N, C-alpha and C positions, 0 to 999 in steps of 0.2 A: 347277547344273552342277558336276560333280566336278572337284576340283583335280587337275591332272596329277601323276603320281608325281614327275616331275623337279622340279616346282615345290615340292612338299612336301619334297623333299630339299635345298632351298636353291639350286637352279639357276635362273638367269634367262637367258632367250633374248633376244638383241638382233640387229638387222640394221644393216649398214653398206652404203652404196652408193657407187659411183664413187670420187672422190678420198678420201673418208673411210676407205677400205680401207687406205690407206698407213700409217696409224698402228698397224695390227696385223699388218703383213706379217711381221715378225720372229717374233712369237709363233706365228702360224699356220704359218709355214714349219717351225719347230722341231717343232710338233705333228704336222704331216704326216709328217715323217721318222720320228718315234717310232712312229706308228700303222702306217705303210706298211711297217715292217720285218716285221710279222707276215704270216703266210699269209692270203690267197693272193698278195699283192703281193711280199713278200720283197724290198722295194726298199732297196738300199743307197744312201740318199739323199745328196744334195749340197746344202748349205745355200745356196750362192750360186745354184745353179740354181733352187732353190725360191723364193728371194727374187725372182729375175728373172721366174719364171713368174707369181707372184702380182702383181708390179708390172704385168706385161702385162695381166692380168685386170682390175686396178684402173684401168687406163687407159681402159676403157670406162665412160662415165657411166651405162650401163644395167646394169652388173654388180652383183652382190650377194655379200656374205659374211654368213652367219648364224652368230652365236657363241653358245656355251653357256658361261656363267661360273659358277664356284662362288666366291663372294666376288669378288675381282678376277682370279682365275686363270682363264685360258681352258682349258677341258677338252674342248671340242669345237668344230668349225667345219665349215661347209658353204658351198660356193661355186657360182656360176653366172653365166651371161651369155648373151645371144643368140648362137646358134650362128654366125651370120655374123660376129660380132665377136671370136671366139677364133681361135687359130691354124688355118690352113686344113687342117692334117692331120686335124682333127676333123670338118670338114664334107665333106672329100673323099669318104669312103665313101658319103654321101648323093648327092652330085653324080654319082658314078660309076654309080649306079643310076637317075639321072634323077629323083631326089626333090627336092622343094622344100626350101630351107634358110632362106629369109627369115622363115618363120613359126615357126621352132623355137627353143626355149630349151634351152640345154645345162646340165644339172645336173652340174657338173664332178666334184665328189667330196664326200664327207662323212667326217670323221674324228672319233672320239670315244674317249677313254681308257676302258679296260675297266671301271673302277669304276662308270662312269655309264651303262653299257649296260643295255638292258632296261627303261628307265623311260619310254619314249615320246619320247625326244629325237629319234630318227631321223624320227618322224612330224612333229615340230615343224619340223625342217629342211626336209622336203619341203613342208609346208604353206606355209612362208614363201617358198620359192623359186617354187612354183607360183603363189602369189598375186601375187608380183612379176612373173612372166611374163605373167599375165593382165592386170595393170595396164599392161604394155607393149603390149598388144594382140596378143600371140602366142598361137597356138592349139595348138601341139604342144610336148611336153616330152620330153627324151631324156637318157640318160646311157650310159656303157659300163662294162663289168666284165671284168676279166682272166679268161681261161679257163685253168684248170689241170686236169690229169688227176686222176681219182679215186685213182690209184695214185702220186701225186707223193710222193716220200720225205719232204718237209718238211711234209706235211699232218698236223696234230695229230689224234689220235683223237677229240678233243672238238669238232673243227671242224664248224660248220654254216654253209652258205652263206646269203646274204641273199635267195635266190630267192623264198621264200615271202612274205617281207616286201614285196618289190617287186611280186609278183603282187597282194598285198593292196592296194597303192597304185594298182593299175590298170595297171601296166606289163607289157609283154610283149616278148620278144625280137623284134627286127626282122629278118626273114629276109634274109640276104645283106648286112646292114650290119655290116661287120667292119672294125676298125682294127688296124693293126700298129705297135707301138712297141718300141723297144729300151731296156733299162736293165740295170744290173748287179745280179744277185741277191746277197743276203747270202751271204758265203763264196765268191763267184766272183771271178775275176780280170778278167773282161771282160764286156761287154754281150752279151745275147742277145735275139733278137726275140721279142716276146710277141703273142698274139692276143687282142683285146678285142671282146666282143660288145656291140653297141648294143641298148638297150631303149628303148621309147617308149610314150607314151600321148597321147590328145587331152585338152586342158584344158577 
């Protein structure tokens, strides 16, 4: 078996569940703010909010955080929990369409510093979360991604979406399953509403 590129580069991947998540909340919150500043999220993050969000996630004994470490430094993190156990704003789009939520796992987000991208860590993150979801007896996996126009002034010329990667993982956009959330973009003085598209696949 070929050793993954990330492992060759000295990265190790580990998983934490439930209460064990508490000990990395500060590091993961800081990492999320750093990565989500970039397009397409452009998120002007708030550390207190991030800590509260992760604490809520960790309150579920069935939640998971997958970490990528280089030495002791956390350079990437990926989170997830059963959809029914996260804030109802995330399950509401499914319920509004009459879709089952009890059997769904929510892959909340993955963040990874630029230096370590392109090594297969994203696949390791999905592998770990999907295996965790199957272990819980769940049969569907989902996540959502913010929609930005192709003409957005902040989009770098070198930007490539993750759509091809997600398709490779077997995910497809879920027709009509849309979430709307507000946050403050970098350089803006107030929050604006964003549209997020849910993607899903069977496990």
